[in-house]
Structure formats: C-alpha cells, structure tokens
C-alpha positions as CSV (number, residue, x, y, z in Angstrom):
1,M,-0.2,0.3,0.2
2,G,1.1,3.3,-1.1
3,A,0.6,6.5,1.1
4,A,-2.9,7.3,2.3
5,V,-5.2,8.9,4.2
6,T,-6.3,6.5,7.5
7,A,-8.5,9.5,9.1
8,V,-10.0,13.6,8.8
9,S,-10.5,16.1,11.5
10,S,-12.6,18.9,11.6
11,N,-14.1,21.3,15.1
12,G,-15.6,24.8,14.0
13,E,-15.0,25.7,18.6
14,Y,-10.7,25.8,19.9
15,S,-10.2,23.1,21.3
16,F,-7.1,20.8,21.5
17,S,-8.3,17.8,19.8
18,K,-10.2,17.1,16.6
19,P,-13.6,15.0,16.5
20,N,-13.1,12.6,13.4
21,R,-14.9,13.3,10.3
22,E,-16.2,10.7,7.5
23,S,-14.9,12.8,5.3
24,I,-13.7,17.2,5.1
25,T,-13.9,19.5,2.3
26,L,-10.8,20.7,1.7
27,L,-11.5,25.3,0.3
28,A,-8.9,26.3,-1.7
29,G,-6.7,29.4,-0.5
30,L,-7.9,29.1,3.4
31,G,-7.8,25.1,4.8
32,V,-10.6,22.8,6.0
33,E,-14.7,24.3,5.0
34,G,-15.6,25.0,8.9
35,D,-12.2,23.9,10.8
36,V,-11.8,27.2,13.5
37,H,-8.4,27.5,11.6
38,A,-9.8,28.1,8.5
39,G,-8.8,31.7,6.5
40,V,-6.8,33.6,4.7
41,T,-4.6,34.9,8.0
42,V,-4.1,33.2,11.1
43,K,-6.3,31.7,13.1
44,H,-4.3,30.1,15.9
45,Q,-4.9,32.3,18.9
46,V,-0.8,32.4,19.6
47,R,0.2,33.7,16.0
48,V,-3.7,36.1,15.9
49,K,-2.5,37.9,19.7
50,Q,1.0,38.3,18.0
51,D,-0.6,39.5,14.1
52,P,-3.6,38.9,13.1
53,A,-2.6,39.5,9.4
54,K,-0.2,37.6,8.4
55,P,-0.7,35.0,6.5
56,N,-2.2,31.5,7.3
57,L,0.3,28.5,6.2
58,R,-1.5,26.8,8.0
59,Q,-4.3,26.3,7.1
60,V,-4.3,22.2,6.4
61,H,-2.5,20.6,10.1
62,L,-1.3,16.9,8.8
63,I,0.3,14.1,11.1
64,H,1.9,10.7,10.3
65,E,-0.3,8.0,12.0
66,E,3.3,5.6,12.2
67,L,4.3,8.3,15.2
68,F,1.2,7.3,17.6
69,E,2.8,3.4,17.1
70,E,5.8,5.1,18.3
71,V,4.8,7.4,21.7
72,G,2.8,4.1,22.3
73,K,6.3,2.4,22.8
74,A,6.9,5.3,25.2
75,G,3.4,4.5,27.4
76,F,1.5,7.3,26.1
77,Q,-2.1,6.0,24.2
78,V,-2.6,8.6,21.3
79,V,-5.5,7.8,18.1
80,A,-5.8,9.8,15.5
81,G,-7.6,13.7,15.6
82,D,-5.6,14.1,19.3
83,L,-2.9,16.3,18.7
84,G,-5.6,18.8,16.6
85,E,-4.2,17.2,13.4
86,N,-7.1,18.0,10.2
87,I,-5.2,15.5,7.6
88,T,-3.4,12.0,9.2
89,T,-1.4,9.6,6.8
90,R,0.6,6.2,6.7
91,G,2.8,5.9,4.4
92,I,4.5,8.4,3.4
93,D,7.6,10.3,5.5
94,L,6.1,13.8,6.2
95,I,8.5,14.7,8.6
96,G,11.2,14.2,5.9
97,L,9.5,16.7,3.2
98,P,11.3,19.7,1.7
99,T,9.4,23.6,2.3
100,G,7.1,23.3,-1.0
101,A,6.0,19.3,-1.7
102,V,2.6,19.6,-3.0
103,L,0.4,16.5,-1.6
104,R,-1.9,15.1,-3.8
105,I,-4.7,14.3,-2.1
106,G,-7.5,11.7,-3.6
107,D,-9.4,12.9,-6.9
108,E,-9.0,17.1,-6.3
109,A,-7.5,18.0,-3.3
110,V,-3.6,19.5,-3.5
111,V,-1.9,20.6,0.0
112,E,0.7,22.2,0.1
113,V,3.8,22.3,1.8
114,T,4.3,25.0,4.5
115,G,6.7,24.0,7.6
116,V,6.9,22.0,10.5
117,R,4.4,22.1,13.5
118,Y,5.9,23.1,16.9
119,P,5.2,20.7,19.6
120,C,3.2,23.5,22.6
121,A,3.4,22.8,25.6
122,Q,-0.5,22.2,25.5
123,I,0.8,18.4,24.1
124,D,1.5,18.5,27.6
125,D,-2.0,19.4,29.0
126,F,-3.6,16.8,26.1
127,Q,-0.9,14.1,28.4
128,Y,1.5,14.9,29.9
129,G,4.9,13.8,28.9
130,L,3.8,13.4,25.4
131,L,5.7,16.8,24.4
132,K,9.0,15.6,24.9
133,E,7.5,12.1,23.3
134,V,7.8,14.2,20.3
135,V,11.0,16.4,20.0
136,G,14.3,14.2,18.5
137,R,17.7,14.4,17.4
138,D,19.6,13.8,14.3
139,E,22.4,12.4,14.5
140,D,24.5,14.9,14.0
141,G,21.7,16.4,17.4
142,E,19.6,18.6,16.7
143,V,17.1,18.1,17.4
144,F,13.6,17.9,15.0
145,F,9.5,18.1,16.0
146,K,7.1,14.8,14.8
147,S,4.4,16.9,15.9
148,G,3.4,17.0,11.5
149,I,3.5,19.2,9.1
150,M,1.0,22.3,7.5
151,G,0.6,23.2,4.5
152,V,-2.2,25.7,2.5
153,V,-5.1,24.1,0.1
154,L,-3.9,25.3,-3.4
155,A,-7.1,22.7,-5.0
156,G,-10.3,22.4,-3.6
157,G,-11.8,18.7,-3.0
158,V,-13.3,16.1,-0.6
159,V,-11.0,13.9,1.6
160,R,-11.5,10.8,3.5
161,P,-9.8,7.6,4.9
162,G,-8.5,5.9,2.1
163,D,-7.9,8.1,0.1
164,A,-4.2,7.9,-1.8
165,I,-1.4,10.9,-1.2
166,A,0.6,11.2,-4.3
167,V,4.6,13.3,-3.5
168,E,5.3,15.6,-6.3
169,L,9.1,17.8,-5.0
170,P,9.4,20.9,-5.7
171,E,12.4,21.6,-8.1
172,G,16.1,23.3,-6.7
173,P,17.6,22.4,-3.4
174,F,15.8,21.1,-1.2
175,R,14.0,23.7,1.3
176,P,13.7,21.6,4.8
177,L,10.9,22.3,6.7
178,G,11.0,25.8,9.1
179,R,8.6,26.4,11.4
180,V,5.0,27.9,9.9
C-alpha cells in the first residue's frame, strides 16, 4: 500500500483535539471547511495575538499515524485527531518532506507543504510527558519535531480515509521544513 489518508478530523471550535469525520472538504486558499483554523489570515490563537494580518500558512495540519505507534511504545495512547490534526496519514515521511512539496490527496485536493508543526505545551496538557516524545534529535544532534506538518490548500476537494496521497517535490535545492 502506498501513502494514504487514514483519518480526517475537524472542529469548528477551539480545542486541542479534533473529532474524526467521514470526510472533510478542503477549500482553496482557506483550509478545512468549517474548521476553526480555516482562513486567509492566521487563526491559531497565539499567532492572532502576534499579528492577525499575517497569511495563514497553517490551513491544514497533517500528522503521520506511525507517530502514534512510536509514542505508544513509551506508554502514551494517541489516536487520530488527538493532536489536533486535520489529516492523519500512513506510508509517507511527512517530516522528511521539503518546504514547497505538493501533496495530491484523493481525486481533487492539493496541499502545499509550508512547514513543520512546532509542538507546544498543550501537548503536555493533553498527556503529560508526551511533548518530550514528539521532539527528537538527528544523528548530528540537531533538534527536529515529529508533531506533523502544515500546509496551504492549492486546490479544494473532499478528503476521506483511504484516499491516496501522491507527492510532488519542488524543483531546486532541498529546503528543510521550518516553523510556521
């Protein structure tokens, strides 16, 4: 099996976790229809306080289901939607993608990767000690984050569990994921 969507989640109210849905609809330039984080400008509460006019580079949050198994080995129980993601995936190295990678999801939806989801203290509020598990170090000792990636919607469409995901890498040099 190739890369695929395993769950979709959204919430019209601010909360850390998001309930799973049968489908979500991505809207070009906005994000997930009906989700509190959808919009042209920033919607995450901390970023709104900093500068509400900044463009929303966090329209869609994707996280790899394999992370749930990894943190499970450390005693944590995490399932799709628990960490606030909109799209849960399997079979794709989301964290290894470059900035600007394009994800074609299902028949119509297209998401451009804008950066890594910076893990916040709310992760420890959800399950104490989990924050430490979603932060890692590479072979050079550099810190990296495993808590998913963020993107903007280039083309809208309905996304459902089971939808295939195709990756298109951008031309030019590899641009690692930064914080957005």
